C-alpha positions in Angstrom: 148.7 142.4 108.1 145.2 143.6 109.1 143.3 141.9 111.9 140.6 140.7 109.4 143.1 139.0 107.1 144.9 137.4 110.1 141.6 136.1 111.4 140.7 134.6 108.0 144.1 133.0 107.7 143.7 131.5 111.2 140.3 130.1 110.3 141.6 128.7 107.0 144.4 127.0 108.9 142.0 125.5 111.4 139.8 124.4 108.5 142.8 122.7 106.8 143.7 120.9 110.1 140.0 119.8 110.4 140.0 118.4 106.9 143.2 116.5 107.7 141.4 114.9 110.6 138.4 114.1 108.5 140.6 112.3 105.9 142.4 110.4 108.7 139.1 109.2 110.1 137.9 108.1 106.7 141.1 106.3 105.8 141.5 104.5 109.1 137.7 103.7 109.3 137.7 102.0 105.9 140.5 99.6 107.0 138.1 97.9 109.4 135.0 97.9 107.3 133.9 94.7 105.4 134.3 94.6 101.6 137.1 95.0 99.1 137.0 97.8 96.5 139.3 95.7 94.4 136.7 93.0 94.2 134.1 95.6 93.2 136.3 96.8 90.3 137.3 93.3 89.2 133.8 92.0 89.2 132.3 88.8 90.7 133.8 86.5 88.1 137.4 87.7 88.5 140.0 85.3 89.8 141.8 85.8 93.1 145.0 86.7 91.3 143.2 89.5 89.3 141.7 90.8 92.5 145.0 90.8 94.2 146.6 92.6 91.3 144.0 95.4 91.5 144.4 95.4 95.3 148.1 96.2 95.0 147.6 98.7 92.2 145.3 100.7 94.4 147.9 100.6 97.2 145.5 98.8 99.6 148.3 96.4 100.5 150.4 99.2 102.0 150.4 100.3 105.6 147.5 102.6 106.6 149.8 105.5 107.2 151.2 105.2 103.6 147.6 105.0 102.3 146.8 108.2 104.3 149.7 110.1 102.9 149.0 108.9 99.3 145.4 110.1 99.6 146.5 113.5 100.9 148.8 113.8 97.8 145.9 113.0 95.6 143.6 115.5 97.2 146.3 118.2 97.0 146.4 117.6 93.2 142.6 117.9 93.0 142.2 114.2 92.5 139.7 112.4 94.7 140.4 109.0 93.2 138.5 106.7 90.8 135.1 105.2 91.6 135.3 101.5 92.2 131.8 101.0 90.9 131.8 103.0 87.7 135.5 103.6 86.9 134.8 107.3 86.5 136.6 110.1 88.3 135.2 110.6 91.8 135.3 114.4 91.4 133.5 114.4 88.0 130.7 112.3 89.5 130.4 114.6 92.5 130.6 117.8 90.4 127.8 116.6 88.2 125.5 116.0 91.1 126.6 118.6 93.6 124.4 121.5 92.1 121.2 119.4 92.7 122.1 118.8 96.4 123.1 122.5 96.9 119.8 123.6 95.4 117.8 121.5 97.8 119.9 122.6 100.8 119.6 126.3 99.9 115.9 126.1 99.2 115.2 124.0 102.4 117.2 126.5 104.5 115.5 129.5 102.9 112.1 128.0 103.6 113.1 127.4 107.2 114.2 131.1 107.5 111.3 132.6 105.6 108.7 130.8 107.7 110.6 130.1 110.9 111.6 133.6 111.9 108.1 135.2 111.6 106.6 132.2 113.4 109.1 132.6 116.2 108.5 136.4 116.4 104.8 135.8 116.5 105.1 133.3 119.3 107.5 135.5 121.3 105.3 138.6 121.0 102.2 136.6 122.1 103.7 134.6 124.9 101.3 132.1 126.6 98.6 133.0 124.1 97.2 130.9 121.3 99.8 132.1 118.6 102.5 130.9 121.0 100.8 127.6 121.6 100.3 127.1 117.9 103.9 128.0 117.1 105.1 125.6 119.8 102.9 122.8 118.4 104.2 123.3 114.9 107.8 123.5 116.1 107.5 120.3 118.1 105.9 118.5 115.2 108.5 119.6 112.8 111.4 118.6 115.1 109.8 115.2 116.1 108.9 113.9 112.6 111.9 112.3 110.8 112.7 113.8 107.4 111.9 110.6 105.5 108.5 110.4 107.2 107.7 113.9 106.2 108.8 113.2 102.7 106.6 110.1 102.5 103.5 112.0 103.7 104.1 114.7 101.1 104.4 112.1 98.4 101.2 110.4 99.4 99.2 113.6 99.8 100.4 115.9 97.0 101.7 113.3 94.6 99.5 110.2 94.9 96.1 111.6 96.2 96.0 115.1 94.6 98.4 114.4 91.7 99.6 118.0 91.9 103.4 117.6 92.0 106.0 115.1 90.7 107.4 112.8 93.3 110.7 111.8 91.7 113.5 113.2 89.5 114.6 116.8 88.9 113.2 117.3 85.4 111.1 120.4 86.1 110.9 123.3 88.6 107.9 121.6 90.2 110.1 118.6 91.0 111.9 120.9 93.5 108.9 121.6 95.6 108.3 118.4 97.6 112.0 117.7 98.5 112.6 121.3 99.4 109.5 121.5 101.6 110.6 118.2 103.2 113.9 119.7 104.3 112.4 123.1 105.1 109.9 121.7 107.6 112.6 120.6 110.0 114.7 123.7 109.4 111.6 125.9 110.1 110.9 124.2 113.4 114.4 124.7 114.7 114.7 128.3 113.5 111.3 129.2 115.0 112.1 127.7 118.4 115.5 129.5 118.5 113.9 132.8 117.3 111.2 132.6 120.0 113.7 131.9 122.9 116.1 134.7 121.8 113.3 137.2 121.2 111.8 136.5 124.6 115.1 137.1 126.3 115.7 140.3 124.3 112.2 141.7 124.7 112.8 141.5 128.5 115.8 143.8 128.3 115.7 147.3 129.9 116.4 149.1 126.6 113.3 147.5 125.0 111.2 148.6 128.0 112.6 152.1 127.6 111.6 152.1 123.9 108.1 150.9 124.8 107.9 153.5 127.6 108.6 156.3 125.1 105.5 155.3 123.2 107.3 153.8 120.2 105.1 151.5 118.1 105.4 147.8 119.0 106.6 146.8 115.6 109.6 149.2 116.0 110.5 147.7 119.4 110.3 144.2 117.9 112.5 145.3 115.0 115.2 146.5 117.4 114.9 143.3 119.5 115.3 141.1 116.4 118.4 143.0 115.3 120.1 142.3 118.7 118.8 138.7 118.9 119.8 137.7 115.4 123.4 136.4 116.1 122.2 133.2 117.8 119.5 132.8 115.2 122.2 133.1 112.4 124.3 130.5 114.2 121.3 128.1 114.2 120.7 128.8 110.5 124.3 128.0 109.6 124.1 124.8 111.6 120.8 124.0 110.0 122.4 124.2 106.5 124.8 121.5 107.5 121.9 119.5 109.0 119.9 119.9 105.8 122.9 118.6 103.8 122.8 115.5 106.0 119.1 115.2 105.7 119.4 115.4 101.9 120.9 111.9 101.9 117.5 110.4 102.9 115.4 113.0 101.1 117.3 112.4 97.8 116.8 108.7 98.2 113.0 109.0 98.8 112.5 111.4 95.8 115.0 109.7 93.5 116.9 113.0 93.4 120.1 113.0 91.3 122.3 114.6 94.1 125.3 113.4 96.0 123.2 112.3 98.9 121.6 109.5 96.8 125.1 108.8 95.3 126.4 108.3 98.8 123.8 105.7 99.6 124.4 103.9 96.3 128.2 104.0 96.9 127.9 102.6 100.4 125.7 99.7 99.2 128.3 99.0 96.5 131.3 99.2 98.8 132.6 102.0 96.6 135.0 103.4 99.3 136.8 106.0 97.1 133.4 107.6 96.2 132.3 107.5 99.9 135.6 109.2 100.9 135.2 111.9 98.3 131.5 112.7 99.2 132.2 112.9 102.9 135.2 115.1 102.3 133.1 117.5 100.2 130.3 117.5 102.8 132.9 118.4 105.5 134.5 121.1 103.4 131.1 122.8 102.7 130.2 122.7 106.4 133.5 124.3 107.3 133.0 127.0 104.7 129.5 127.8 105.9 130.8 128.2 109.5 133.6 130.5 108.3 131.2 132.7 106.4 128.8 132.8 109.3 131.5 134.0 111.7 132.4 136.8 109.3 128.7 137.8 109.0 128.6 138.4 112.8 130.5 141.6 112.4 128.2 142.8 109.6 125.1 142.2 111.7 126.5 143.6 114.9 129.6 145.9 114.6 130.2 145.4 118.4 131.3 141.9 117.7 135.1 141.9 117.0 136.3 138.4 116.0 139.7 139.5 114.8 141.1 142.0 117.3 
């Protein structure tokens, strides 16, 4: 077995164990939360006997360890359960909304990378000068402002005052602009700050001084520095993708976006525990997958990195 394949199998095993832990936390946590999914399914006019019957049919009267094992069996068969609120399959509801959430997360992350990396490079190559101060100000503002506040400001300015862009729904391509920018602002701030700090450290290395001393153009020196400083930047970008997914919960609510973030909020309010379990599990699986892909990309960016020796 090659080293690469062995490394991938080890990471997949670690991902599987992590997902088992996530499921355990979900199942055990819902035991102490108020609310009864059986009551949600039965409706407010159902008798106590009807609620109890549904409660038993869902296995909620069994020990928590049994419930955990039963849920694992369901997940292994690709069944995430049935929504207590709508009666539909949890997976079908998530699958119909997941593309909208992924589109926002990808666009928000791309905006953060496209604008964050050049801003960080500009600040690093102009240390203690006005571009650096401007970049630092933009970064601090982007990090400090909550996602929902950024979204509200964009709605008021571009949607209400200027009437240039739609502020709700996902009917047109223009509908993607405001929620994507809302998520991209925070991502851009984090990426730019990390780019600045890693570039400053790399630009101070001896080999960069040697390159400059040979009369090589500054842009070439910066390019070499960025190549060697990109691994920590890539790590932050991958973490930001997970952060953007979490931020999508609030962003989707503000913009009435038909994604799983808004579905999560609705399900929590309705005490729809099966749906909440399924959404959190999908979020965890996506975050684990992004981290695995990021680790494998390290060796592509820098061949000196050997993760699977």
